[in-house]
N, C-alpha and C positions, 0 to 999 in steps of 0.2 A: 615794735614790728609795724611796718607800713600799712598792712591790711587792718590793723587795729587802731589806726590813727596815731601812731607813735606812743600809745598808752597800752596798758594791759587790762583786759577785763578778767574777772575771776569767776570760775565755776567751782562750786563746792558740792561734792557728792557725799551721800551717806544714807543711813537707814531713814527711809521716809521720802527719798527723792533727791532732787537737785536744787541748787540755788544759784542763779546767775546774777552777777553784779557788774554793772556798766560803769566804767571809769569816765567821769565827766568833769567839766569845770565846776568849781565851787564858787559861791557868791563872793568869797573873800579873795578870789584870784588863784587859789590853790586847786587841788583836785579832790574829788570825793567819789565814793562808790554808792550807786543807787541800785536797789534790787529791781530787776526787770524780769524775773522768772515767769510770772503769769503772762505778761504781755508778749514775751518772747516765745512762750509755748514749749519750754524745755524742762518742766518740773518733774516729768515722769508720771506714771500711773499712781493713783491713790493719794499722793501728796503727803505732806508732813502731818503727823497726828496732832490734833488740837485738844486742848483741855476739855472741851465739850464732848469729846469722843468717849469719855469715861475713863476707867482704870486702864492705863496703858499696858500693865502686865497681864491683864485678862484678855487682851485683844487676840482674837482667833484669826481674823482676816490677815492674809499675808501683806507685808509692807515691802515696798521697793527697797532693795539693799544695793544701792549703787556704790561702786568702789573707786572709780577713776573716770577721767574724761580727757579728751584731746581735741583741740581744734585742728581741722585739716580741710583742704579744698578737694573733696572727693570727686567732684564732677568737673573741675577745671573752669568754673565760671568766674573765678577771681574773688569769690566771697568765702570766708572761712565757715565751714560747716562744723558740726559738733558730734563726736562719737562718745557715747557713755557706756561704760562696762558695768554690768551687774554681777553680783556674787551668787546669791542663792535666794530661793523663795523662803522667807522667814517670817515667823510671828512670835511675839513674846510668849504667848500661852504655850505654843508647841515647845519652844526652847525650855521653858521652866518645867514642863512636865516630862521631858525626856530625861533619862538617867545618865547624863554626861558627868563623868568623874575622872580624876587622875588616880590611877592605881586603885580604883574602888573606894577611894577615901573622900577627898574634897571635891566640891562642885567645880565643874570645868565648862568651858565653851564647847559646843558640839563641833565635830569635824565637818567640813563641807560635804562629805559623802553622806551625811545624815539628812540632807535637805535636797529638794529638787533644784535643778539649775534655774537660772533666771534669764530673762530676755535682755539683750543689749539693745541700745537704741542709736540710730543714726538720724540726726536732725539736719535737714537741708536748710541752709541760710537763704531766705527769700529776699533779703535786703530790708532795710527800714526797721531793723531790730526784731524781725519776725522769723521764726523757724517752723518747719513742717516735719513731722515724724515720717520718714520714708524707709523705716527699717524693713518692713515686709516687701515693699516695692524694690528695695535694693538687694533683697535676698539674705537678710541677716536674721534668720530664725534660730531658735534654740531647738535642738532635737536630742533624742537619747542615743545610746550606742547602736541601736538598730536603724538609725536614720529616720525616726518617727518624731514629727513635731507635736507639740501639745495640740490636742484635737484629733490626732490620729493620721494626719497626712504624711505619706512617705516622701522623703526628700533625697535627691542625689547630691551627695557631698561634693562630687566632682564639679558641680556647677556653683558652689558657694564661692563668693568673692574673697573670703578670708576665713580663718579659723581663730577663735579666741580661746586661749588656754587659761585655766584657773588652778588654784592650789587644790590639792587633793587628788585622790585616785578615783577614776570613773570606771565604768564597766568595760571600756575599751574605745578605740578609735573607730567611728562608724565606717571608715574606709577599709577596715580590716587589719589595721596595724596594732 
């Protein structure tokens, strides 16, 4: 792709945040990927759990649960920006202590409706390998079926630039559908 210099960068999303790898020339004349997540500013909140964080399965604090990403030029400035979708607000401790099962028998993953929704992110490409989180400025908040954002602010869905759908059944479309 011409905007990526005829090479492809890679964004990996998952529980704990994102990882961005820049495709660059290698000393041997080939290509290599170098992680640039921190310097680019696209890791998401919280970051990846570290061994020093203690027992992962006991962690009560929610972890980012990013599920997908797409490069796009949302503002038409010729630089590829980054949109990252998130799944749910999740923690290992909550998941382990919830009684999720298949037919009342074996342990199972919890359905998405058992968790709060999570914020998606829009990162504006500033150039030079740097991005800025412009999610709030661009109007990409998460809100419940009544149109209330986390923190209690009421939002008109009619003004939202896009809607992101996820698996699972929610309480309803905030527009009344």
